[in-house]
N, C-alpha and C positions, 0 to 999 in steps of 0.2 A: 209588288204592284197589285197583284190579284191574290186573294186568299184561297180561292177554290180552284181545283183542277177539274177539267171537263174531259171525261174519258169514254162515256157511253154515247156515241154519236152514230146516226144512221149511215153516214158516209165513211165510217172507219171500222165497220165490223168485218167478220170473216168473209161474208158474201161479197161485199163491196171491195174488199182487198183483192179478191180474185178478178172482179170486173174492172177495177181501176189499177191493174198491176203496172201500168205505164205512168201513173201519177202517184208518187210516194213521197213521204217525208218522215223523218225521224221525230217521234214525239218529244216534247219538252217535259221531262218527267212522265207523268201519266196524261198530260194534256194533248189531245188530238185535234184541237181546233184548227191548227195550221194545215194539217193534212186535209181535213174536211173542206176548208176554204179553198185550197188549191184545186181539189176535185170539183167543187161546185163552179169555180170560175173557168177552169181549163177544159172540162170534159167535152164541150162542143167546139172548142177552138184548137185543141191539140190533135194533130193527125195520129191515128192509131200506131203508125210506124215510128213515131217519135216518143220520147219519154222525158219525164222530169223527176228528179230525186233531190229533194231539198233537205239540208241538214242545218239545224240551229246550233250555234256555238256561242259560248260566252267569251268576250274579249274585254278585258279591263272592267268587268262587272256589268257590261252591257250585252244584251242579246243581239245577234246579227245572223244573217244567213250565209251559208257557204255551200258550195258543191264542187 
């Protein structure tokens, strides 16, 4: 579907990985856009004592989420 991977994002570097340790996702290859989007959307909505860890998996050739 997309030809380019996005891996250098402000919300997925070493510093933000420590700041957002309660909002994580496994990258799809080298693409971190899903992690960055989760952090942008959830950072003000998710209480610090709760966490989200999303994993992307391929089922029958289609990408879906699982946790």
